[in-house]
BADOFI-233594 format. One line per 4 residues: number of its first residue (from 1); for each residue x, z, y of C-alpha. Coordinates in Angstrom, 3 decimals. Example, Ala and Ser with C-alpha at 12.3 -4.5 7.8 and 13.67 -1.06 7.14 Angstrom:
2
1) 12.300,7.800,-4.500 | 13.670,7.140,-1.060
% end
This chain:
489
1) 82.509,128.792,100.863 | 82.739,128.423,104.648 | 80.645,128.654,107.883 | 77.464,126.569,107.602
5) 77.200,123.776,110.132 | 73.911,123.087,111.673 | 71.914,120.236,109.991 | 70.495,117.307,111.414
9) 67.821,114.730,110.503 | 69.207,111.245,110.016 | 67.503,107.922,110.258 | 68.768,104.450,110.823
13) 66.946,103.786,113.938 | 67.666,107.124,115.846 | 71.282,107.783,114.644 | 73.737,109.109,117.180
17) 76.481,107.319,115.531 | 78.074,104.507,117.684 | 76.777,101.058,116.845 | 80.264,100.031,115.368
21) 79.843,102.661,112.717 | 76.545,101.463,111.260 | 77.505,98.687,109.037 | 80.168,96.430,108.046
25) 78.888,93.216,109.917 | 79.176,95.058,113.146 | 83.012,95.747,112.296 | 83.588,92.019,112.209
29) 81.441,91.176,115.469 | 83.075,93.687,117.445 | 86.367,92.761,116.285 | 85.926,89.438,117.933
33) 86.462,91.229,121.336 | 89.636,92.793,120.138 | 91.935,89.985,120.673 | 93.237,89.618,117.131
37) 95.536,86.666,116.693 | 94.617,83.618,114.494 | 96.399,83.582,111.122 | 99.962,82.178,111.976
41) 102.675,80.552,109.672 | 105.891,81.994,110.890 | 109.435,80.620,110.286 | 111.918,82.761,108.483
45) 114.188,82.930,111.400 | 111.428,84.225,113.606 | 110.817,87.034,111.332 | 114.486,87.729,110.798
49) 114.821,87.993,114.492 | 111.672,90.230,114.759 | 113.149,92.711,112.373 | 116.843,92.688,113.752
53) 117.904,90.687,110.521 | 115.940,93.030,108.234 | 117.923,95.961,109.216 | 117.687,99.002,107.152
57) 116.673,101.201,109.879 | 113.492,99.203,110.348 | 112.241,99.891,106.835 | 108.859,101.703,106.839
61) 106.956,103.059,104.059 | 103.545,103.140,105.792 | 102.068,100.483,103.681 | 102.628,102.127,100.272
65) 104.808,99.398,98.942 | 107.223,99.569,96.161 | 110.757,98.666,96.088 | 112.211,95.965,96.031
69) 109.238,94.422,97.918 | 110.324,96.255,101.273 | 108.068,96.491,104.500 | 109.961,96.397,107.780
73) 108.603,96.876,111.204 | 109.402,94.162,113.935 | 108.446,93.138,117.305 | 107.578,89.409,117.764
77) 108.542,87.396,120.940 | 105.291,88.075,122.617 | 106.019,91.808,122.211 | 103.454,92.408,119.276
81) 104.657,95.030,116.722 | 104.064,93.780,113.058 | 104.658,95.032,109.674 | 106.624,92.442,107.624
85) 106.574,92.649,103.809 | 109.389,90.743,102.138 | 108.778,89.979,98.319 | 111.666,89.534,96.037
89) 112.322,86.067,95.156 | 110.370,86.373,91.704 | 107.184,87.767,93.097 | 105.289,84.465,94.053
93) 107.112,81.557,92.354 | 104.066,79.239,93.076 | 104.304,78.441,96.789 | 100.860,76.959,96.684
97) 99.273,80.119,95.225 | 100.952,82.193,97.763 | 99.896,80.293,100.606 | 96.163,80.076,99.295
101) 96.263,83.983,98.944 | 97.541,84.541,102.384 | 95.183,82.176,103.979 | 92.273,83.771,102.236
105) 93.153,87.461,103.033 | 94.249,86.286,106.477 | 90.817,84.941,107.323 | 89.508,88.499,107.112
109) 89.292,90.434,110.455 | 87.861,93.946,110.728 | 88.660,96.905,112.719 | 88.644,98.954,109.466
113) 91.708,96.920,108.192 | 95.258,96.587,109.243 | 94.850,92.748,109.343 | 97.106,90.307,107.856
117) 97.951,87.970,110.748 | 100.508,85.541,109.236 | 103.086,84.622,106.559 | 106.030,82.790,105.883
121) 106.794,80.479,102.843 | 110.363,78.846,103.136 | 112.346,78.197,100.162 | 112.318,81.258,97.950
125) 111.212,83.493,100.862 | 107.801,84.949,100.584 | 106.659,87.253,103.552 | 103.511,88.608,104.831
129) 102.887,89.674,108.412 | 100.269,92.358,109.305 | 99.207,94.566,112.282 | 101.618,97.406,112.621
133) 100.015,100.975,112.606 | 102.187,103.247,114.533 | 100.668,106.618,113.302 | 101.805,106.649,109.522
137) 99.876,107.275,106.495 | 96.996,109.355,105.136 | 99.463,110.798,102.725 | 101.521,111.900,105.545
141) 98.808,113.687,107.507 | 97.177,114.921,104.424 | 100.032,116.207,102.232 | 103.041,116.427,104.675
145) 101.530,117.764,107.901 | 103.840,119.513,110.154 | 101.667,121.160,113.037 | 98.248,121.281,111.789
149) 96.115,120.317,108.519 | 93.738,117.451,108.823 | 90.350,118.574,110.165 | 87.269,118.505,108.029
153) 85.392,116.157,110.221 | 88.515,113.832,110.273 | 88.606,113.757,106.508 | 84.939,112.672,106.261
157) 85.707,109.966,108.924 | 88.589,108.610,106.731 | 86.309,108.612,103.694 | 83.568,106.859,105.745
161) 85.789,104.158,107.275 | 87.587,103.435,104.118 | 84.265,102.885,102.420 | 83.364,100.625,105.232
165) 86.409,98.635,104.810 | 85.839,98.280,101.232 | 82.057,97.083,101.805 | 83.394,94.652,104.299
169) 85.924,93.238,101.943 | 83.374,93.052,99.219 | 80.883,91.227,101.393 | 83.708,88.581,102.061
173) 84.352,88.078,98.289 | 87.500,90.384,98.190 | 86.007,93.320,96.219 | 89.384,93.779,94.259
177) 91.907,96.120,95.961 | 95.256,96.913,94.070 | 96.554,100.401,93.860 | 94.296,101.951,96.399
181) 95.956,105.384,97.295 | 96.738,107.702,100.386 | 99.698,105.537,101.475 | 97.506,102.479,101.799
185) 95.521,104.153,104.531 | 97.139,103.735,107.929 | 96.408,105.107,111.432 | 96.154,102.816,114.495
189) 97.437,103.940,117.903 | 93.974,105.353,118.396 | 94.195,107.496,115.560 | 91.474,105.525,113.493
193) 92.261,105.008,109.764 | 92.723,101.523,108.469 | 93.116,100.014,105.028 | 96.226,98.011,104.504
197) 95.674,94.439,103.888 | 98.678,94.156,101.453 | 96.471,95.465,98.649 | 93.979,92.579,99.047
201) 96.451,90.079,97.670 | 95.908,89.092,94.098 | 98.317,90.298,91.692 | 101.469,88.282,91.214
205) 104.802,89.037,89.519 | 104.878,91.655,92.372 | 104.161,94.373,89.849 | 101.413,96.178,88.279
209) 98.153,96.862,90.164 | 98.388,100.544,89.562 | 101.217,103.053,89.940 | 103.071,104.472,86.858
213) 101.256,107.695,87.041 | 98.713,107.281,84.302 | 96.766,110.487,85.191 | 95.261,108.349,88.305
217) 94.699,105.189,86.592 | 91.039,103.957,85.800 | 90.184,104.287,82.237 | 89.141,100.647,81.777
221) 92.483,99.489,83.455 | 94.239,101.506,80.574 | 92.236,99.445,78.028 | 92.278,95.999,79.455
225) 94.817,95.797,82.175 | 92.323,94.297,84.367 | 91.193,95.496,87.982 | 87.395,95.312,88.646
229) 85.268,96.402,91.645 | 84.503,99.427,89.668 | 88.133,100.289,89.051 | 88.536,100.279,93.034
233) 85.538,102.640,93.165 | 87.345,105.117,90.622 | 90.523,104.897,92.766 | 88.167,105.730,95.937
237) 87.114,108.799,93.957 | 90.761,109.944,93.587 | 91.174,109.633,97.214 | 87.994,111.821,97.867
241) 89.742,114.557,95.670 | 92.881,114.093,97.860 | 90.585,114.708,101.087 | 88.891,117.574,99.273
245) 91.991,119.460,98.112 | 94.736,118.347,100.480 | 96.929,117.378,97.512 | 97.184,114.707,94.787
249) 95.177,116.225,92.133 | 94.724,114.532,88.704 | 90.996,113.541,88.224 | 90.789,115.255,84.842
253) 91.789,118.575,86.278 | 89.450,118.307,89.243 | 86.537,117.297,87.092 | 87.102,120.509,84.716
257) 87.066,122.574,87.927 | 83.826,120.781,89.050 | 82.169,121.293,85.662 | 83.073,124.947,85.728
261) 81.502,125.135,89.160 | 84.896,126.504,90.482 | 84.783,124.556,93.912 | 87.087,127.013,95.545
265) 89.833,126.170,93.435 | 89.452,122.589,94.147 | 89.113,122.971,98.128 | 92.020,122.972,100.464
269) 92.529,126.399,101.396 | 93.301,125.284,105.136 | 89.641,124.214,105.313 | 88.058,127.636,104.643
273) 85.209,128.464,107.304 | 85.452,125.037,108.737 | 82.923,123.148,106.666 | 79.448,123.652,105.221
277) 78.531,124.184,101.525 | 76.158,121.285,101.717 | 78.834,118.865,103.106 | 81.354,120.097,100.632
281) 78.887,119.768,97.682 | 77.871,116.349,98.676 | 81.502,115.212,98.708 | 82.170,116.707,95.492
285) 79.085,115.055,93.870 | 80.112,111.658,95.152 | 83.684,112.013,93.837 | 82.050,112.948,90.434
289) 80.083,109.842,90.505 | 83.073,107.586,91.497 | 85.104,109.105,88.655 | 82.521,108.469,85.885
293) 84.402,107.302,82.571 | 81.833,104.395,82.294 | 82.401,101.851,85.021 | 78.787,100.845,85.285
297) 77.979,104.246,86.253 | 79.867,104.292,89.344 | 78.343,103.510,92.765 | 79.269,100.320,94.638
301) 80.852,99.936,98.067 | 77.611,99.778,99.958 | 76.193,102.930,98.180 | 79.511,104.661,99.072
305) 78.802,103.828,103.113 | 75.169,105.124,102.589 | 76.258,108.386,100.964 | 79.006,109.150,103.431
309) 77.074,108.145,106.543 | 74.974,111.232,106.820 | 78.041,113.390,106.647 | 79.656,112.102,109.919
313) 79.847,114.955,112.426 | 81.635,115.149,115.654 | 81.135,111.430,116.006 | 81.742,111.411,119.805
317) 85.236,113.027,119.325 | 87.975,110.446,119.402 | 90.155,110.097,116.141 | 93.271,110.865,117.931
321) 91.782,114.195,119.065 | 90.705,115.073,115.463 | 93.996,113.877,114.210 | 95.924,115.971,116.725
325) 98.301,113.191,118.094 | 98.997,111.804,121.509 | 96.804,108.798,122.576 | 97.881,105.300,123.013
329) 101.204,105.123,121.097 | 101.528,101.357,121.694 | 104.983,101.238,120.181 | 106.263,102.723,116.985
333) 108.688,105.693,116.870 | 112.411,105.034,116.910 | 113.657,103.960,113.500 | 115.712,106.159,111.227
337) 119.371,106.159,111.981 | 120.761,106.429,108.492 | 124.039,107.949,107.720 | 126.212,106.837,104.946
341) 124.492,109.223,102.700 | 121.016,107.997,103.887 | 122.045,104.428,103.075 | 123.266,105.420,99.722
345) 119.956,107.053,99.064 | 117.993,104.092,100.180 | 120.018,101.752,98.167 | 120.137,104.224,95.308
349) 123.814,103.532,95.420 | 125.217,106.132,92.966 | 128.828,104.987,93.367 | 128.788,105.535,97.054
353) 127.080,109.019,96.390 | 129.851,109.860,94.104 | 132.661,108.988,96.563 | 130.875,111.155,99.283
357) 130.282,114.120,96.925 | 133.888,114.069,95.697 | 135.308,113.736,99.285 | 133.251,116.749,100.736
361) 134.092,119.000,98.039 | 132.522,122.407,98.262 | 132.557,122.901,102.006 | 128.880,123.068,101.887
365) 128.982,126.200,99.635 | 130.474,128.138,102.651 | 127.976,130.796,103.688 | 126.274,130.835,100.379
369) 125.887,134.161,98.518 | 128.593,133.433,95.814 | 129.993,136.871,95.933 | 130.507,138.595,92.516
373) 128.423,141.469,93.684 | 131.024,144.111,92.797 | 131.057,142.917,89.215 | 134.290,143.560,87.332
377) 136.666,140.657,86.956 | 136.293,139.764,83.105 | 137.448,137.167,80.733 | 133.902,135.750,80.883
381) 133.995,135.212,84.546 | 137.452,133.482,84.139 | 135.771,131.366,81.573 | 132.940,130.402,83.896
385) 135.229,129.396,86.488 | 137.326,127.314,84.165 | 133.960,125.520,83.169 | 133.488,124.599,86.879
389) 137.178,123.401,87.164 | 136.889,121.241,83.997 | 133.605,119.923,85.293 | 135.189,118.996,88.521
393) 137.954,117.048,86.677 | 135.535,115.175,84.485 | 133.365,114.383,87.756 | 136.400,112.837,89.501
397) 137.162,110.752,86.175 | 133.555,109.759,86.171 | 133.271,111.292,82.751 | 129.657,112.296,83.520
401) 128.626,113.413,80.048 | 131.510,116.122,79.993 | 130.861,117.028,83.468 | 127.191,117.840,82.636
405) 128.354,120.084,79.729 | 130.746,121.895,81.722 | 128.575,122.428,84.813 | 125.796,123.607,82.584
409) 128.124,126.339,81.286 | 129.150,127.334,84.742 | 125.316,127.518,85.703 | 124.248,129.398,82.534
413) 127.030,131.993,83.153 | 124.817,133.124,86.163 | 127.474,135.080,87.915 | 128.022,132.535,90.741
417) 125.578,130.229,92.643 | 126.831,126.913,93.936 | 124.472,124.396,95.341 | 127.333,121.731,95.198
421) 127.410,122.115,91.359 | 123.784,121.548,91.032 | 124.322,118.546,93.261 | 127.181,117.278,91.198
425) 125.354,117.746,87.953 | 122.365,115.993,89.703 | 124.374,112.913,90.224 | 125.843,113.034,86.741
429) 122.333,113.051,85.424 | 121.331,110.016,87.559 | 124.420,108.211,86.350 | 123.255,109.031,82.851
433) 119.725,107.745,83.577 | 118.231,111.203,83.477 | 116.219,111.102,86.768 | 113.790,113.820,85.801
437) 116.568,116.235,85.007 | 118.432,115.182,88.188 | 115.405,115.875,90.242 | 115.244,119.348,89.013
441) 118.785,119.997,89.936 | 118.098,118.622,93.440 | 115.391,120.955,93.849 | 117.509,123.865,92.565
445) 120.161,123.064,95.158 | 117.493,123.186,97.870 | 116.307,126.522,96.655 | 119.807,127.797,97.046
449) 120.452,126.095,100.435 | 117.080,125.293,101.868 | 118.603,123.504,105.046 | 121.218,121.370,103.100
453) 120.677,117.673,103.729 | 122.594,116.596,100.635 | 119.856,118.447,98.491 | 117.142,116.398,100.059
457) 118.946,113.151,99.855 | 119.473,113.736,96.197 | 115.825,114.404,95.607 | 114.947,111.241,97.465
461) 117.400,109.467,95.191 | 115.939,110.988,92.024 | 112.394,110.237,93.227 | 113.274,106.465,94.014
465) 114.668,106.322,90.335 | 111.426,107.462,88.952 | 109.643,104.814,90.722 | 108.013,107.272,93.260
469) 109.064,105.208,96.438 | 106.485,106.693,98.885 | 107.495,110.311,98.077 | 111.081,109.387,98.144
473) 110.776,107.797,101.655 | 109.167,111.019,103.047 | 111.958,113.191,101.543 | 114.519,110.822,103.058
477) 113.026,111.132,106.457 | 113.378,114.943,105.932 | 117.004,114.561,104.897 | 117.786,112.313,107.730
481) 116.255,114.779,110.385 | 117.995,117.872,108.900 | 121.341,116.012,109.072 | 120.740,114.912,112.586
485) 119.847,118.574,113.509 | 122.944,119.893,111.819 | 125.183,117.330,113.538 | 123.790,118.628,116.993
489) 124.686,122.095,116.245
% end
């Protein structure tokens, strides 16, 4: 499978691991030296000022939260950067329950957590304040990497640190974690992975404990709707699959590959030659144990730590080196400066999108290979062009059903290719609550015009409509960067 690493004998009393890596009690004790602030009750005005009035530019997706409960980055008066989660007004109707929960979670302090350091409960406002992690999410570094894939040693460290976080929380009576996924793992300024504290809050009217993707949901949650410590271990198993494969692979498919001993199909091809058969096999076995159908057959958090500890290699190499990022990024990157189309995308404001597409017309089709390729002008060609013209009339009149039919005739004609037609039909599908079809058209528009920001904005809007907020935020960033690049040229 790959080059074999040298093995080493492991023992508790002679480990070359740093003391802070050994057990969860050390995580808390060492943390007392880190200068963590005590839990604070903030005023609404303080947090409003910190986030520049909850400015759209300050919205971040680092904590894996779902709209409309948005996370903003902000800066307190003392200069500390924070992540502020603002709930919708129906999420926590019982203010006492909210305060009890926040104070309990806020009492936790660990270098494996993005710790909860405060809250706000005024009138109908419910806000959480956590440490801000400037180096984005595991999903970003694992699924959407730009310069280099995540190294094997770093993947093992992520798994180990995450297991330590779960063991620490379990030892403090908080074994339940809601919707554990790659967006909940954040990287601090040293490149160390941390688990977001937001998932430790007991479920309220904030939403369900798991995402709508049933393929990744623990089987017992499907039956009972309840989250148990064993459910959290199941989700940990899905994250081990993420780390092994470099993609979000459904457990059922992964287990089929494992049962068929088809490890190569499961492993990330970027890792070839960079890990030993033994390490890969051990991680696959642990993932399999976590994904057992019967909850009682899964390991507990302490067992996860014990299983992952011997796999830790390159322990003296700092995380920021393994992650390939600059060290000491004390402040977050500049916020996205959203254009009108970006703001329409973020708000899923389809009316604003309609106005922009109508105003822009077909100028973005310039340079696209629309020629007839020396075909003879025929009645059929004229009919195809008439379909487009009728579609445009229906689009202007907001007769979206008719526009879909007409644009479909144009596309099925196959003689001409227009990314704008795909974009317009995409919006018509969104207006008709057909988000899956809309996503398909947005992707087709991107195929025709790979650097066209509008295609990416529409993808993000369709993903928002499908409830895939984290993926939508990533695509929105790509769209914004493409538009900024285009405007410079």
